[in-house]
C-alpha positions in Angstrom: -29.5 7.4 -23.0 -25.6 7.3 -23.0 -25.6 11.0 -21.8 -28.0 10.1 -19.0 -25.8 7.2 -17.8 -22.7 9.4 -17.9 -24.4 12.1 -15.9 -25.7 9.6 -13.3 -22.2 8.2 -13.0 -20.6 11.6 -12.5 -23.3 12.5 -9.9 -22.6 9.3 -8.0 -18.9 10.0 -8.0 -19.5 13.5 -6.7 -21.8 12.1 -4.0 -19.1 9.6 -3.0 -16.5 12.3 -2.7 -18.8 14.5 -0.6 -19.6 11.6 1.7 -15.9 10.8 2.1 -15.2 14.4 3.2 -18.1 14.3 5.7 -17.3 10.8 7.1 -13.6 11.3 7.4 -12.9 15.0 8.1 -9.6 14.4 9.9 -8.4 12.3 6.9 -9.5 14.9 4.4 -7.7 17.6 6.3 -4.6 15.5 6.4 -4.7 14.8 2.7 -6.0 18.0 1.1 -4.1 20.6 3.1 -0.7 19.0 3.8 0.9 18.5 0.4 4.4 19.7 1.0 7.6 19.7 -0.9 9.9 20.0 2.1 8.8 16.4 2.9 11.2 14.3 4.9 12.6 12.1 2.1 14.6 8.9 2.1 17.9 8.7 0.2 17.3 5.1 -1.1 21.0 4.5 -0.9 20.8 1.2 0.9 23.0 -1.5 -0.8 21.4 -3.8 -3.3 23.0 -6.7 -5.2 22.6 -6.4 -9.0 24.3 -9.8 -9.5 21.8 -11.7 -7.3 20.1 -14.5 -9.3 16.3 -14.2 -9.6 14.5 -17.1 -8.2 10.8 -17.7 -7.4 9.4 -16.6 -4.0 6.2 -15.4 -2.3 5.5 -12.6 0.2 2.6 -11.5 2.3 0.9 -8.1 1.7 -1.6 -6.4 4.0 -2.6 -2.8 4.6 -4.6 -0.5 6.9 -4.4 -2.3 10.3 -5.6 0.9 11.9 -4.9 -0.1 15.5 -7.1 2.1 17.8 -9.8 2.9 15.3 -12.9 3.9 17.2 -15.7 4.2 14.6 -18.7 2.0 14.9 -18.6 -1.3 13.1 -14.8 -1.8 13.0 -13.7 -5.3 13.8 -10.6 -7.6 13.4 -10.1 -11.3 12.7 -6.7 -11.8 14.3 -7.4 -15.4 15.4 -8.5 -16.5 11.9 -5.5 -14.8 10.3 -3.1 -16.3 12.7 -4.5 -19.8 12.1 -4.3 -19.2 8.3 -0.7 -18.0 8.6 0.3 -21.0 10.8 -1.2 -23.4 8.2 -0.1 -21.7 5.0 1.7 -24.5 3.1 4.4 -22.6 1.3 7.3 -20.5 2.6 6.7 -16.7 2.7 9.9 -14.6 2.2 8.7 -11.6 4.1 5.7 -9.5 5.1 4.9 -6.0 3.7 2.4 -3.6 5.4 1.2 -0.7 3.2 0.6 1.8 5.8 -2.0 3.1 8.4 -0.9 0.7 11.1 -2.4 3.2 13.5 -5.5 5.3 13.7 -4.2 8.4 15.4 -0.4 8.0 15.6 -0.6 7.4 19.3 2.3 5.6 21.1 -0.1 2.9 22.4 -1.2 2.2 18.9 2.3 2.0 17.6 3.2 -0.5 20.4 0.4 -2.7 19.2 1.4 -2.2 15.6 5.0 -3.1 16.3 4.0 -6.2 18.3 1.8 -7.4 15.5 4.6 -7.0 12.9 7.1 -8.8 15.1 4.6 -11.5 15.8 4.3 -12.5 12.2 7.4 -14.6 12.4 8.7 -13.1 9.1 11.0 -10.3 8.1 8.5 -7.4 8.3 8.6 -4.2 6.2 6.2 -1.3 6.3 5.6 2.2 4.9 3.9 5.0 6.8 0.3 6.1 6.0 -1.5 9.3 6.5 -2.8 8.1 9.9 0.8 7.2 11.0 2.3 10.7 10.6 0.2 12.9 12.9 2.0 14.7 15.6 5.1 12.7 16.5 4.0 9.8 14.3 7.2 9.6 12.2 9.3 9.5 15.4 7.2 6.7 16.7 7.4 4.9 13.4 11.2 5.1 13.7 11.0 3.8 17.3 8.6 0.9 16.8 8.6 -0.1 13.1 11.8 0.9 11.4 14.4 3.8 11.8 13.7 4.9 8.2 10.3 5.9 6.8 11.6 5.6 3.3 14.2 3.1 2.0 14.9 0.2 -0.3 15.9 -3.4 0.0 16.4 -6.2 -2.5 15.3 -9.8 -2.5 16.1 -12.5 -5.0 17.2 -9.9 -7.6 14.2 -7.6 -7.2 14.5 -4.2 -5.6 11.7 -3.0 -3.3 11.4 0.7 -2.7 9.4 1.7 0.4 8.0 5.2 0.0 6.9 7.7 2.6 3.6 9.0 1.2 2.1 9.9 4.5 1.3 13.4 3.5 -0.2 12.3 0.1 3.0 13.4 -1.5 6.6 12.2 -1.7 7.9 15.8 -1.7 10.7 17.1 -3.9 13.6 15.7 -1.9 12.2 12.2 -1.7 11.0 12.2 -5.4 14.4 13.4 -6.7 16.2 10.8 -4.6 13.9 8.1 -5.8 14.3 9.0 -9.5 18.1 9.0 -9.2 18.2 5.7 -7.3 15.8 3.9 -9.7 17.7 5.1 -12.7 21.0 3.7 -11.4 19.5 0.4 -10.2 19.6 -2.3 -12.9 17.2 -4.7 -11.0 13.5 -5.0 -11.7 11.7 -3.0 -9.1 8.5 -2.7 -7.0 7.5 0.6 -5.5 5.5 0.4 -2.3 3.5 3.3 -0.8 0.4 3.9 1.2 -1.4 6.5 -1.0 -2.4 5.1 -4.5 -0.8 6.6 -7.5 -3.6 6.6 -10.1 -5.8 9.7 -9.9 -8.8 8.9 -12.0 -12.4 10.1 -11.3 -13.1 7.1 -9.0 -9.8 7.6 -7.1 -9.2 11.4 -7.0 -9.8 11.7 -3.3 -7.7 8.7 -2.4 -4.6 9.3 -4.6 -1.5 11.4 -4.6 -2.6 14.9 -5.0 0.0 16.5 -7.3 -0.5 15.5 -11.0 3.0 16.5 -11.9 4.4 14.3 -9.2 2.2 11.4 -10.4 3.4 11.9 -13.9 7.0 11.9 -12.9 6.5 8.7 -10.9 4.8 6.9 -13.8 7.5 8.1 -16.2 10.2 6.8 -13.7 8.4 3.5 -13.4 8.1 2.9 -17.2 11.7 4.0 -17.9 13.4 2.1 -15.1 11.9 -1.5 -15.0 9.4 -0.8 -12.2 6.8 -3.5 -12.7 4.4 -2.7 -9.9 3.3 0.1 -7.6 1.6 -1.2 -4.4 -0.8 1.0 -2.5 -3.4 0.9 0.2 -5.6 3.6 1.8 -8.8 2.8 -0.2 -10.3 0.2 2.2 -13.4 -0.4 0.1 -12.1 -2.7 -2.6 -9.0 -3.5 -4.5 -8.1 -1.8 -7.8 -5.8 -2.7 -10.7 -4.3 -0.4 -13.3 -2.0 -1.0 -16.2 0.3 1.7 -17.4 2.0 -0.6 -19.9 2.0 -4.3 -20.5 4.7 -4.7 -17.8 4.1 -1.7 -15.5 1.1 -1.9 -13.2 -0.5 -0.6 -10.0 -2.4 -2.6 -7.4 -4.4 -1.0 -4.6 -5.2 -3.3 -1.7 -8.2 -3.6 0.6 -8.0 -3.1 4.4 -6.8 -5.8 6.9 -9.5 -4.7 9.4 -13.2 -5.1 8.6 -16.1 -2.7 9.1 -19.8 -3.0 8.8 -21.4 0.2 7.7 -23.3 2.0 4.9 -20.3 3.6 3.1 -17.6 1.2 4.2 -18.8 -2.3 4.3 -15.5 -4.2 4.2 -14.1 -7.6 5.1 -10.6 -8.3 6.7 -8.4 -8.9 3.6 -4.8 -9.8 2.9 -2.8 -11.1 -0.1 0.0 -13.4 -1.1 2.1 -12.2 -4.1 4.0 -15.0 -5.8 6.9 -14.2 -8.1 7.7 -16.8 -10.8 11.2 -16.5 -12.1 10.6 -18.6 -15.2 7.8 -16.4 -16.6 9.0 -13.2 -14.8 5.5 -12.6 -13.5 3.7 -12.0 -10.2 0.4 -13.7 -9.3 -1.8 -12.1 -6.7 -4.0 -14.2 -4.4 -6.6 -12.6 -2.2 -7.7 -14.0 1.2 -10.7 -12.7 3.1 -12.5 -13.6 6.3 -16.1 -13.9 5.1 -19.2 -13.1 7.2 -19.7 -16.8 7.9 -16.2 -17.0 9.4 -14.7 -18.9 6.5 -11.6 -17.7 4.7 -12.0 -17.4 1.0 -9.2 -17.6 -1.5 -9.2 -16.1 -5.0 -6.6 -15.5 -7.7 -6.9 -11.9 -8.9 -4.4 -11.6 -11.6 -1.0 -12.6 -13.0 1.1 -9.6 -14.1 4.1 -9.6 -16.4 7.1 -7.7 -15.1 9.8 -5.9 -17.2 
């Protein structure tokens, strides 16, 4: 019986991969054939303050807006989200979008994406996703979102590294710069990218494609006080992985919803709250349910290095 269950599970995973390739051919082409090591890489040389005192704060996380997405069943709940944001009782330090703000890297989509980010009323940070780097996508990202597709900033003694994983790879230049910067940065750190890091059987299609690159990233995280890797791209559900007791990965759901056979998703966003006393982050999930109510659930509390 155990062999039968394992075989059924592997068959299901294979069917899911084949369905993904059939349903999202443009995405599969972008991810599987464009791993490159001459990738435009950030230097991560922006100034940080290693003497800044660590104090508690919260920040907003969302991913996969996909402005301009045309598939059947795609929908948004902007009014519900705006009302929630207006009524949220605690201060939010900033907003972080984990990529795929656009569907096809069109300028009209980037205009909507940029307007949304500016309209949050918070300092807004973002990384590019695979849907954001088609054609002139990186130039449009620089025009409407931020001049740099990869960079770092610090807040309350924690360094945030924004990675350009739009080609499902950091590339050698960006990876080398990231490893050097992380090694010389004494702050606790959070890495933020669009493409998830973990490459297990249930995530192979959705993760960074080069296993050596993934291994170097995990090694860098464990050795250099990186408590968390944040990713998006999956849409279907959230995922949590633990590399050590204090080094983790969280993969978020999509901010847009969709009703469909293979992608039946709700509009979802998160609040991450850092507690300076316990040196931990608590993740709360918010979703607009089918009955138009907004649900709230606490997913996990993660210890940081």
